[in-house]
N, C-alpha and C positions, 0 to 999 in steps of 0.2 A: 629427666628419667621418671618413668611411672613406677610407683612403689605400691605394694599391698602390705597392710599390717593386719594380721589376724590374731585376735585375742584367744589365749588359752589359759586364762586366769581362774576361771570358775570350774570347780569340780562337779561331776555329774551327781545325780540324786543318790546313787549308791555310795558315793564318797571314795571311789577307787581310781580317781584320776581326772584329768581335764575333760570337759564335755567334748571337745574336738577330737579326742582320741577314742571315742566310742566306735566300736566296729560297725561297719555298714557293708555286709558281705565281705568281699576280699579287700575292702578299702576302709578308710576312717572318714569321719565327718570332715575333718580338716582337709582331706584329699579333695573332696567336692568343693570346699571353699577355695582351695588353691586353683582348681580348674576354672572356677568362676573368675578369680583374679587374673588368670592368664587370658581369658576371653576379654577382659577389660583392657588388656595390653600391658599388664604389670611385668616389668623386666626383672624385678627382685622381690622376693617374698620374705617378710619378717614375721616371725612367730613370737608373740609376746607372752612370756612365762616368767613368773617371779621366782619359781623354785626349781625349774628344769628337772622334772622327774626322769628316771631312767628310760621309761617307755618312750618319752618324747625324744630323748637324745638318740635312741636306736632308730626311731622312725625318720627323724631328720637325716641321719647318716645314710639310710637307705635311699631317701629322695635325692640327696646330694650325689650319691653314686650313680643315680639315673640321669644326672646332668642338670637337675634343677638348681637354680641360684636361690638358696634358702638359708636363712640365718636366724638363730634364736637371740632375742633381746630381752633384757630384764626390766628396763625402766625407760622413762622419757629421755633421759640423758643419752642412753645407748642409741635410741631411735634417732634423735636429733643429729648425732655424730655421723650416722650412716646415711641419713636421708639428704642432708644438705639443704640449701635454700631454694633451689630451682627444680621444680618438678611437681607432680601430682601424686596424691596418696589416697588409696582406697582403704577404708577401715571396715572390718567385719567383726562384730561382737561374737561372744562365745556361742557357738552352735547356730549362728545366723546364716541362713542360706537363701538368698534371693533366687528367683527362677531365671531362666535364660532371657525372658522378656525384660526383666529388670536390669540384666547386664547390658542390654542395648540402651536402656535409659541412661545408665551410668556412663557408658562409653561415648554416648552422643551428647553429653552435657559438659561443655567446657568450663562452666563456672563451679564454684564451691557449692556444695549442697549437702543436705541431710535428708534421709527418708523418714517420714513421720506418718502417723495415722491418727484417727480420731481419739480423743481422750475418753474412752469408755471402759466400763468394768471388764469387758472381755480382754482388754489389753493391759490389765493391771500389772502383768509381769514386766512390761516395758517401762523404761524410765520416763517420767512425765517432764515435758518441756515447759508447758504452761497450762492454762485452763483449757486450751483448745486441742493440744497435740501431745502425743507420746512418741518418743524416738524409737525407731525400729532397729537400732543397732548398726546402721550403715551410714557412712559419711564419706564424702569426696571432698578433700581439702588440698590446699597448697602445702607442700612440705615445709615452707617457711613458718607455718603456724606451730610446728613442733618446737621451735625455739622458745615459744612462750610456755612450754610445758616441761622443759627439761629439768626444772628445779622443783617439781611437785614432789611431796613426800611419798616414800615408797608405800605407805599404808593407805594412800588415796586410791580410789577406783579410777583407773586410767580412762575407761570409757566415759565416765561421768565428767571427768576433767576435759576430755576432748569435746564432748557435747557442749559444755559451758563455753569453751573457746569458740566453737562454731556459732553459738547463739549470740554471743557478744559481738562477733564479727558480722552479724546479720546475714549469715549465709542463706541461700535460697532453700526453702522447704518444699521438697517434692512429696505431695500428699498421696498416700496409697490408701484407697478406701477399704472399709471393712470387708466389703464383698470381694474385692481383689485379693485380699489376704486369705479369705476363705477359699478362693478359687486357685490357690497355690502360687500367688505372686511372690510370697516370702514365707519361709518356715523358720521357726525358732526351735531347734532340736535340742531342747534342754532336759527332756525326760523321756521315759520309755513310750508314753502315750503319743507324744509329739513325733517321735521317730516312727512309730507304727503308722501314723497318719501320713507322714512323708512317703513311706514305702508304698502304702496303698495308692497314693496319688501317682507316684512314679510308675507303678506297675499297671496303670490303666493302659489300654492298647494305644500307645503313642507311636508305634513303629511305622504306621502307615502300610503295613503288609496286608494284602488282601487275605481274608481268612474264610475258609469254607465252614460248613455247618459242624463238622467234627471238631475243628479248632475252636470255633466260637462257643460251643456248648459242652465240650469235653476236655480236650487236651490243654487249651489255654487257661480256662478257669482252674483246672487242677494244678497247672504250673504256677499260677499266681498264688494259690493257697499254700502250696508246698514251699514256695520261695519265701513267703512271710515267715514260715516256721523255721527256715534255715538262716534267717537274717543275722542271728547272733552266733552262728557256728563259724569259727574261723576256717578259711580255706575250703568252704563248702563247695565252691565252684569247681575247684580242682578235683575234689572227690567225685563230683557228678561227672566231670569229664572222663575220669578214669573208669567210672561205672559204665559209661557209654561204650568205651573200648572193650571192656570185659563182656558186656552184653553181646556185642558183635562177635567176639571171639567164641563165646559159648554157642551162639547161634550157628556159627560155621561148623562147630563140632557136631551139634545135633543134626545139622543138614547133611553132613557126611554119612551119618548113620541112618539117613532117610526118614528122620523124624520131622516131617514138614511142619506140623502144627506147633510143637514147642519152639522150633526155629523161628517161625513167623511171629509167635508171641513175644519172643525175646527181642526181635527187631522192632516190634511195635512199642515195647517197653523202652527201648533205646530212643525212639522218637519222642516219647513223653518226657524223658530226661532232657532231650535236646530242647524242648519247649521251656523247661525249667532254666536251662542255661541261657536261652534267649531272653527270658524275663530278667535274669541276673545281669545280663549284658546291658540292659537298659539302665541299670543302677550303677554300673561300674565306671571308674575313671580310666579312660583309655581302653586299650584292647584287653578283653577278658581272657585270662589264661585258661580257665575251664572250658570256655567256648571253643578255643583253639583245639583242645584235646577232643572235645565232642565232635568237631568236624572231621577229625581223623576216623571216628567211629562210623561216619557215613559211608566210608569205603566198604564196610561190611555188608551193606545192603545189596549192591550188585554182585558181590562175591558170593553171598549166601544164596541168592536166587540162581546164579550160574551153577553152584554146587548142586542145588536141588534139581536143576534141569539136567545136569549130567547124570545124576544118580537115579532119577525117576523116568527119564525119557526112554522110549524105544529107540534102538539104534537108527532106524530110518528117520525118526523125528528129531534127533538130537540137534542137527544143524538148524532146521527151521525154528525150533524152540529157542535156541541160543540167539538167533537173529531177533526173535520177538522180544527177548529180555533186553537186548541192547537197544532196540527201538523204543521200548518202554522207558528205559533210563534217559535216552535222548529226549523223549517226549516230556518227561518230568522236568528236565533242565529248561526246555523252552517255556513250559508253563510257569516255572519259577521266575523267568525273566520277562514274562508277558506283562504289559501295563495293566492297570486296574480296569475292570469291567464291572462297575458298581452293581448293575442289576443282576448279574449272574455270578459274582465272585463267591457267593454262598455255595455254589456247585463246583467251584474250581478244584480239580483234583490236585492233591499233593501227595508226598511220599507216605504219610500216615494213612490217608484214605485208601490209596492203592494197596497198601499192605493189608488193610482190613478186608478189602474185596478179595485179595488172593487168599487170605485166611479163611474167608467164608467158602471159597471154592474148595480149599483143602479139607475143611470139615466134612464136606459132602463127597470127598474122594475125587474131586475134579480140580486139582490145583492149577492145571494149565488152562482150564476154562476161566478160572479167576484171573489169571495173567492176561488172557485175551480180552476179558471184560474190562480190566484196568486200562489196557492200551486203547480199547474202543472208546471208553469214556474220555480219556485224555485227548484222543484225536478228534472226537466230536466237539469237545470244548474249543479246541484250537480252530476247527473249521467254522464253528459258530462265531467266534471272535473275528476271524478273517472276513466272513460274510458281512457281519455288522459294520466293520470298518470300511469295506469296499462299497457298501450301500450308502454311506454318508457322502454328501456332495463335497 
């Protein structure tokens, strides 16, 4: 059996609970550690806590209700009784979070090992192994090693005892260079500054989604900046998801009263909030509840445009204009599914850009000209992409 042991022994710098229970959007640090442990293949998760605070008990109860096999242990004896003698164990220290690349190293290494780095002043917070290395708080050991630790006194540091056991057994040392640590191979989320660095690293554009000039220089940077500010706000994602729905609702009301410019501004604001939810989803464990709510708000866009079409069109132009709106929505769906076109993705139309074009038309009293311009831009991009692909041998 593969086992994961995650330490929750150290309190955070504010002294209000274990480091692992620090909020990270709608999750906790320990949730990200659990996700890493599952990618390693852990079938059971043990959380090491000597005092079992109420917040930890509540969080574990929630995880167990979600179907996770998680248990709290207090000392080496408890761990040894659960682990048995045959199996592998991944140990993660307080707030230690390796990247996805490191999880591949751990999963692909059948031997016992510890992650270490150079013994430099920059890593003074990590425990020193010898004159050459410092331990990064990650170990992969056979569960039989725990038998040697079940009698250690309760006032001993379990991580240090585990390290000494691994060193005495001459386990393999996987050296992570200082540059790799700086490039996000491993984070020690033990204070507010370290958490901010982790958030900044994670919010880099890692989604692989092609982004046009509006996203690159406006909506996405704004979303990342706002997301950092919301990092410590509990349930912020759900609030933003609800805000997206409300913005769509009020946009529909203003559209019914033929206030095209306010309605379009509300829709554009909803798109900015959606980018914030997209940034949060990069940070979340599993499916993000706020993003699910935000996607419901997307229904408001075609609804509002159709309401404006009905309210503002001449009777003879109602059907053609409605067909144009539907064609525009279909056009945007195809553009969303289109593969990358690196040289021209900066011009790829998306919903926010099309709404800005329609808003520009509405400002000059020509909302339908803006709609036609948006459809023309999207169709031209699709045609250019098709021609470029057909021209290749």
